[in-house]
C-alpha positions as CSV (number, residue, x, y, z in Angstrom):
1,M,-39.3,-2.7,5.6
2,V,-38.5,-5.6,4.0
3,R,-38.6,-4.4,0.3
4,Q,-36.5,-1.0,1.9
5,L,-33.6,-3.9,2.9
6,I,-33.8,-5.8,-0.4
7,R,-33.4,-2.5,-2.3
8,Q,-30.4,-1.5,-0.7
9,L,-28.7,-5.1,-0.6
10,V,-29.0,-4.6,-4.4
11,Q,-28.0,-1.7,-4.5
12,L,-25.0,-2.4,-2.1
13,A,-24.0,-5.3,-3.8
14,L,-24.7,-3.5,-7.5
15,L,-21.5,-0.9,-5.7
16,G,-19.2,-3.3,-5.1
17,V,-19.4,-4.8,-8.2
18,L,-18.6,-2.1,-10.1
19,V,-15.5,-1.6,-7.6
20,G,-14.3,-4.7,-7.7
21,L,-13.9,-4.5,-11.7
22,A,-13.0,-1.0,-11.2
23,C,-10.0,-2.4,-9.3
24,W,-9.2,-5.1,-12.0
25,P,-7.1,-3.4,-13.9
26,F,-4.5,-3.0,-11.0
27,N,-4.4,-6.1,-9.6
28,L,-3.6,-7.3,-13.2
29,L,-0.6,-4.9,-13.6
30,D,0.5,-5.8,-10.3
31,R,1.0,-9.6,-11.5
32,W,2.8,-8.3,-14.2
33,Q,5.3,-6.0,-12.3
34,D,5.8,-9.4,-10.2
35,A,6.8,-11.2,-13.6
36,L,9.4,-8.7,-14.4
37,L,10.7,-8.5,-11.2
38,R,11.4,-12.3,-11.3
39,Q,13.6,-12.1,-14.4
40,L,15.9,-9.8,-11.7
41,P,19.4,-11.7,-10.2
42,A,17.8,-11.7,-7.0
43,F,15.0,-13.7,-7.9
44,S,15.4,-15.6,-10.5
45,G,19.3,-16.6,-9.4
46,E,20.9,-15.5,-12.8
47,P,23.6,-13.3,-13.1
48,W,22.6,-10.0,-14.9
49,Q,22.6,-9.7,-18.8
50,P,22.2,-6.8,-20.6
51,Q,18.3,-7.2,-21.0
52,T,17.9,-6.9,-17.4
53,V,20.2,-3.8,-17.1
54,L,17.9,-2.5,-19.1
55,L,14.9,-3.4,-17.3
56,A,16.6,-2.2,-14.1
57,C,17.4,1.2,-16.0
58,A,13.3,1.3,-16.4
59,P,12.9,4.3,-13.7
60,L,15.9,6.2,-15.4
61,V,13.6,6.8,-17.8
62,A,10.3,6.3,-16.2
63,V,10.3,9.0,-13.4
64,P,11.4,12.0,-15.8
65,V,8.4,11.4,-17.7
66,L,6.0,10.8,-14.5
67,L,7.1,14.4,-13.1
68,T,6.9,16.2,-16.2
69,L,3.5,14.6,-16.9
70,Q,2.4,15.1,-13.5
71,R,2.9,19.0,-13.6
72,G,1.3,19.3,-17.5
73,V,-1.6,17.3,-19.0
74,W,-2.0,14.9,-16.5
75,A,-1.7,17.3,-13.6
76,G,-5.1,15.8,-12.0
77,G,-3.6,12.6,-11.6
78,A,-0.9,13.7,-9.7
79,G,-0.5,12.2,-6.0
80,S,-1.3,9.0,-4.1
81,G,-4.9,9.2,-4.2
82,I,-5.8,9.2,-0.6
83,P,-5.2,12.9,0.3
84,Q,-7.4,13.6,-2.4
85,T,-10.3,11.0,-1.3
86,M,-9.5,12.3,2.2
87,A,-10.7,16.4,1.5
88,S,-13.9,14.8,-0.6
89,V,-15.0,12.8,2.6
90,E,-14.4,15.9,4.2
91,D,-15.7,18.2,1.8
92,P,-18.1,16.2,-0.7
93,V,-18.3,19.7,-2.9
94,L,-14.7,18.8,-4.0
95,A,-15.4,15.0,-4.9
96,P,-16.6,15.7,-8.5
97,R,-13.1,17.5,-9.3
98,L,-11.3,15.3,-7.6
99,L,-12.6,12.6,-8.3
100,G,-13.6,12.6,-11.5
101,L,-13.1,10.7,-14.7
102,R,-10.4,12.6,-15.8
103,P,-8.2,12.4,-12.7
104,T,-9.0,9.1,-12.2
105,L,-8.4,8.1,-15.5
106,Q,-4.9,10.1,-15.5
107,R,-3.9,8.1,-11.9
108,L,-4.2,4.6,-13.4
109,G,-2.1,5.9,-16.5
110,L,0.7,7.5,-14.0
111,W,0.7,4.2,-11.8
112,T,0.4,2.1,-14.5
113,I,4.0,3.3,-15.8
114,A,5.4,3.8,-12.7
115,T,4.6,-0.1,-11.4
116,L,5.5,-1.8,-15.2
117,S,9.4,0.2,-14.1
118,L,9.8,-1.2,-11.3
119,L,9.1,1.6,-8.9
120,P,8.8,0.4,-5.0
121,L,5.3,1.2,-5.0
122,G,1.9,0.1,-3.4
123,R,-1.7,0.6,-5.0
124,E,-3.5,1.5,-1.9
125,G,-3.6,4.6,-3.1
126,P,-5.0,4.7,-6.3
127,V,-7.5,1.7,-5.3
128,V,-9.0,4.0,-2.7
129,Q,-9.5,6.6,-4.9
130,V,-10.8,4.6,-7.5
131,G,-13.2,2.6,-5.4
132,A,-14.9,6.4,-4.1
133,A,-14.5,7.8,-7.6
134,V,-17.1,4.9,-8.7
135,A,-19.7,6.0,-5.9
136,Q,-19.1,10.1,-6.8
137,G,-19.9,8.9,-10.3
138,L,-22.7,7.0,-9.7
139,R,-24.0,9.9,-7.0
140,S,-24.0,12.3,-9.4
141,R,-25.8,10.5,-11.9
142,F,-28.8,8.6,-9.8
143,P,-29.1,11.2,-6.4
144,R,-31.0,8.8,-5.2
145,L,-28.7,5.7,-4.9
146,L,-28.3,4.6,-1.3
147,G,-30.4,7.5,0.0
148,E,-29.1,5.9,3.4
149,L,-26.0,7.4,3.4
150,T,-24.7,10.8,3.4
151,T,-22.3,11.5,0.4
152,A,-19.6,11.6,2.3
153,D,-20.3,8.2,4.1
154,L,-20.9,6.9,0.6
155,L,-17.5,7.8,-0.5
156,A,-15.7,6.4,2.5
157,V,-17.1,2.7,2.3
158,S,-16.8,3.1,-1.5
159,A,-12.8,4.0,0.0
160,G,-12.6,0.9,1.8
161,A,-14.1,-1.2,-0.9
162,G,-11.5,-0.2,-3.7
163,L,-8.7,-1.2,-0.8
164,A,-11.0,-4.0,-0.5
165,G,-10.7,-4.8,-4.2
166,G,-7.5,-4.0,-4.4
167,F,-6.1,-6.4,-2.0
168,N,-8.8,-9.3,-1.5
169,T,-9.4,-8.5,2.1
170,P,-12.6,-7.4,2.9
171,L,-12.4,-7.0,6.5
172,M,-9.3,-4.7,6.1
173,G,-11.4,-2.4,4.1
174,V,-14.0,-1.9,6.5
175,V,-11.3,-1.5,9.2
176,F,-9.7,1.2,7.2
177,V,-13.1,2.9,7.1
178,A,-13.5,3.0,10.6
179,E,-9.9,3.6,11.6
180,E,-9.1,6.2,9.1
181,F,-12.1,7.9,7.7
182,T,-14.5,7.9,10.4
183,N,-11.7,7.4,13.2
184,R,-15.1,4.9,14.8
185,F,-17.3,2.0,14.1
186,M,-20.5,2.9,13.7
187,A,-23.4,0.4,12.8
188,P,-24.6,2.2,10.2
189,L,-21.9,2.6,8.1
190,V,-20.4,-1.2,9.2
191,W,-22.8,-3.3,7.9
192,P,-22.9,-1.5,4.3
193,A,-19.2,-1.2,4.1
194,L,-19.0,-5.4,5.2
195,V,-21.5,-5.7,1.9
196,I,-20.0,-3.8,-0.4
197,C,-16.5,-4.6,0.6
198,A,-17.2,-8.6,0.4
199,V,-18.3,-7.9,-3.1
200,A,-15.8,-6.1,-4.5
201,A,-13.2,-8.1,-3.1
202,A,-14.7,-11.3,-5.4
203,F,-15.5,-9.5,-8.6
204,S,-12.0,-8.2,-8.6
205,N,-10.2,-11.1,-8.4
206,L,-11.9,-12.9,-11.4
207,T,-8.9,-14.7,-12.7
208,G,-8.0,-16.3,-9.0
209,Q,-6.0,-15.5,-6.1
210,P,-4.9,-17.6,-3.1
211,E,-6.3,-17.5,-0.5
212,F,-3.1,-16.2,1.2
213,A,-1.3,-14.4,-1.3
214,L,2.1,-14.6,-0.1
215,G,2.4,-18.2,0.8
216,I,1.9,-20.0,4.4
217,L,5.0,-19.9,7.2
218,A,5.0,-23.2,8.3
219,V,6.1,-22.1,12.0
220,R,4.4,-22.7,15.4
221,P,5.8,-20.9,18.2
222,S,4.8,-20.9,21.8
223,E,2.6,-18.1,22.5
224,L,5.2,-17.1,25.2
225,T,7.6,-16.9,22.3
226,Q,6.0,-14.8,20.2
227,M,5.3,-12.4,22.9
228,L,8.8,-12.2,24.4
229,W,9.9,-11.1,20.4
230,A,6.9,-8.9,19.8
231,M,8.3,-6.6,22.3
232,P,11.5,-5.8,20.5
233,I,10.4,-6.3,17.2
234,G,7.1,-4.2,17.6
235,V,9.8,-0.9,19.3
236,L,12.0,-1.3,16.3
237,G,9.4,-1.8,14.0
238,G,7.9,1.3,15.2
239,L,11.1,3.6,15.1
240,L,11.4,2.1,11.9
241,G,7.9,3.3,10.2
242,A,8.2,6.6,12.5
243,G,11.6,7.1,10.4
244,F,10.0,6.1,7.2
245,G,7.1,8.3,7.8
246,R,9.1,11.7,8.8
247,L,11.7,11.1,6.0
248,L,8.0,10.9,3.6
249,L,7.0,14.0,4.9
250,A,9.8,15.9,4.5
251,L,10.4,14.7,1.0
252,T,6.8,15.5,0.2
253,R,7.7,19.1,1.1
254,R,11.1,19.8,-0.3
255,F,10.1,18.0,-3.6
256,L,6.6,20.0,-4.4
257,R,8.9,23.1,-4.8
258,L,11.3,21.4,-6.5
259,A,8.8,19.8,-9.2
260,R,7.0,22.4,-10.2
261,S,9.7,24.7,-10.9
262,H,12.5,21.3,-12.4
263,P,10.4,18.7,-13.0
264,L,12.5,16.7,-15.4
265,V,16.0,17.7,-12.8
266,L,14.3,15.6,-10.4
267,G,13.6,13.0,-11.9
268,L,16.4,12.3,-13.4
269,A,17.6,12.4,-10.0
270,I,15.4,10.0,-8.5
271,G,15.2,7.9,-11.2
272,T,18.8,7.4,-11.4
273,L,19.1,6.6,-7.6
274,L,16.2,3.8,-8.1
275,S,17.9,2.6,-10.8
276,L,21.2,2.4,-9.0
277,F,19.0,0.5,-6.0
278,L,18.0,-1.9,-8.4
279,L,21.5,-2.5,-9.7
280,A,23.4,-2.7,-6.0
281,S,20.1,-5.0,-4.7
282,G,19.8,-7.5,-7.5
283,G,16.2,-6.4,-7.7
284,S,15.1,-6.6,-4.6
285,S,14.3,-3.0,-4.5
286,G,12.6,-2.9,-6.9
287,G,8.7,-2.9,-7.2
288,D,6.0,-2.7,-4.4
289,G,7.5,-5.5,-2.3
290,E,5.3,-8.4,-2.6
291,A,7.5,-10.4,-4.6
292,L,10.3,-10.0,-1.7
293,M,8.2,-10.9,0.7
294,G,6.6,-14.0,-1.3
295,Q,10.0,-15.3,-1.5
296,L,11.4,-14.5,1.7
297,I,8.3,-16.7,3.4
298,A,9.2,-19.4,0.3
299,V,12.9,-20.4,1.5
300,E,12.2,-19.1,5.0
301,G,15.5,-20.0,6.8
302,S,17.9,-19.2,4.3
303,R,19.2,-15.7,2.2
304,A,16.5,-15.5,-0.2
305,T,17.8,-11.2,-1.1
306,G,20.4,-12.5,-3.7
307,H,23.3,-10.9,-1.4
308,G,23.9,-13.3,1.2
309,G,24.7,-12.5,5.0
310,P,24.1,-9.2,6.9
311,L,25.5,-6.9,5.0
312,G,23.2,-7.7,2.2
313,D,20.0,-7.7,4.0
314,L,20.9,-4.5,5.8
315,L,21.5,-2.6,2.3
316,T,17.9,-4.1,1.3
317,L,16.3,-2.8,4.2
318,L,17.9,0.4,3.4
319,L,17.2,0.5,0.1
320,R,13.4,-0.9,0.8
321,V,13.1,2.2,3.6
322,L,14.6,5.0,0.9
323,G,13.3,4.0,-2.4
324,P,9.4,4.0,-1.6
325,A,9.8,7.2,0.0
326,L,11.5,8.7,-3.0
327,S,9.1,7.9,-5.2
328,L,5.9,8.7,-3.0
329,G,7.7,12.5,-1.9
330,A,7.7,13.1,-5.3
331,G,4.0,12.5,-6.0
332,I,3.9,9.6,-8.0
333,P,0.5,7.6,-7.4
334,G,1.0,4.5,-5.2
335,G,0.9,3.5,-1.9
336,L,3.0,2.8,1.2
337,I,1.3,-0.5,2.5
338,D,3.0,-3.0,0.8
339,P,6.3,-1.1,1.0
340,A,6.0,-1.0,4.7
341,L,5.2,-4.5,4.8
342,A,8.5,-5.4,3.0
343,F,10.6,-3.4,5.3
344,G,9.3,-4.4,8.7
345,A,10.1,-8.1,7.3
346,L,13.1,-7.9,6.4
347,L,13.5,-6.4,9.7
348,G,11.7,-9.0,11.7
349,R,13.7,-11.5,10.0
350,A,16.9,-10.2,10.8
351,V,16.0,-10.2,14.5
352,G,14.3,-12.9,14.7
353,G,17.6,-14.7,13.2
354,L,19.1,-14.1,16.1
355,A,17.5,-16.7,17.8
356,G,16.8,-18.9,15.1
357,L,12.9,-17.9,14.5
358,T,13.6,-16.1,10.8
359,G,10.1,-16.8,10.1
360,M,8.0,-16.2,13.2
361,G,10.4,-12.9,12.9
362,L,9.4,-11.9,9.3
363,A,5.4,-12.3,10.4
364,L,6.0,-9.9,13.2
365,G,8.3,-7.7,11.5
366,M,5.8,-7.4,8.4
367,A,2.9,-6.1,10.8
368,A,5.2,-4.1,13.4
369,G,6.6,-2.5,10.2
370,L,3.1,-2.0,8.7
371,A,1.5,-0.6,12.2
372,G,4.5,1.5,12.5
373,A,4.5,3.5,9.3
374,T,0.5,3.9,9.6
375,Q,-0.7,3.8,13.2
376,L,-3.3,1.6,12.1
377,P,-2.8,-1.3,14.1
378,V,-6.5,-3.2,13.3
379,M,-6.5,-3.0,9.8
380,T,-2.4,-4.3,10.4
381,V,-3.1,-7.3,12.0
382,L,-5.8,-8.0,9.4
383,F,-3.7,-7.9,6.6
384,A,-0.4,-9.7,8.0
385,L,-2.6,-12.2,8.7
386,R,-4.2,-12.7,5.1
387,L,-0.7,-12.1,3.4
388,A,1.3,-14.5,5.9
389,G,-1.8,-16.7,6.4
390,D,-0.8,-18.3,9.8
391,Q,-3.0,-17.6,12.5
392,Q,-0.9,-19.6,14.9
393,L,1.1,-15.6,14.8
394,L,-2.4,-13.9,16.0
395,P,-0.9,-13.1,19.7
396,G,2.7,-11.9,18.4
397,M,1.1,-9.9,15.6
398,L,-1.1,-8.0,17.7
399,L,1.7,-6.9,20.0
400,A,4.2,-6.2,17.9
401,A,1.7,-3.8,15.9
402,V,0.1,-2.2,18.8
403,L,3.7,-1.4,20.2
404,A,4.9,-0.3,17.0
405,A,1.9,2.2,16.2
406,L,2.3,3.8,19.9
407,V,6.4,3.8,19.5
408,S,5.8,5.5,16.2
409,R,2.8,8.1,17.6
410,L,5.1,9.2,20.1
411,I,7.6,10.3,17.5
412,V,4.8,11.3,14.5
413,P,2.0,12.9,16.3
414,Q,-0.1,12.7,13.3
415,P,-0.9,9.6,11.2
416,I,0.8,9.4,8.0
417,Y,-1.9,9.9,5.8
418,H,-3.8,12.8,7.5
419,A,-0.3,14.3,7.5
420,L,0.0,13.8,3.6
421,A,-3.3,15.0,3.4
422,E,-2.3,18.7,5.1
423,V,0.7,18.9,3.1
424,S,-1.2,18.0,0.0
425,R,-4.4,20.0,0.3
426,P,-3.3,23.2,-1.1
427,A,-2.7,21.5,-4.7
428,A,-6.6,19.3,-3.5
429,S,-8.5,21.9,-3.1
């Protein structure tokens, strides 16, 4: 019994190491994206220069290239990666085709072009898929590896490890497996997921990352104040997240047809819009949103988007919703976690500002925006705390996340990842 337990722990740790190392390129590229964004006026404070205008025009070139590749030689890499992983968990027979080396490398290549072109995309889709792909490759090569787990369970926990490795958040990876892939907490899966996710998170950040990735909010509102403001922010965040989800689903259905017949025309149209968004916002509409949220936290209480005034903030909020919906709707690999956190932060900051509580509003808005978009309140709270770094805000974040998820579920009955998986299923199966 002891020998079997040791063997299982060693195999789990080995899988975690491999998943973490596979996620490391995504984290490195994400930092390069932040470095590019900081050259733009919204982050640098400098006026537009010829080189920064050219940088803002990168989507105009990149999106047509991406859609053309997705309809051609890199067709296997299209899509965020989560629908493909879900399909493989539900039917492991599909895993060799959907999670093989070729589609994984193609998705990494497509996401690399997208992220270095400042497209407003997160990375949870590709990292979830790459985590499951590592497990699929090992299971096909070593069928007896972690024989205590079925292939479906192994793919699920490894997908969660990919999320943990991509965001250095082990507990979020475990909860994501329970909330999204299995829909229940099961001891036989939770403890293997804990081991794999913890090791993956450690080895995906070999170059070092702050404990609280975006900074620490130095605010101490009372619990009563948090709960009072969590109610309107939670409801508004749920409405905004649901609206984002419905828009994303509508665009995905529409773009699936257009991408097959006119990929270049569709790519030029989306790329033009995204470049115009960057120019209009000074760059704050670009990237996954982490640079924007980090700036908001660092200069909490001031106008950090480079425009100043309510109209500038409203414009940034609108573009932070439209940009990710356009990009993800076109099937470009990426994710919606960071974009949802970003538009939630902007919303909460604006609402909290009505009472001079911009820092608290920002944190509660992050939780509300993500929970409204994903309908995963537990994962949301863990992630928001990891980013904002203040457990004093836990009561308000919990209420805001639960309210946002409930409101969103009333408007969009099916969680967004499952809805997207159904839309993409004909292409995935």
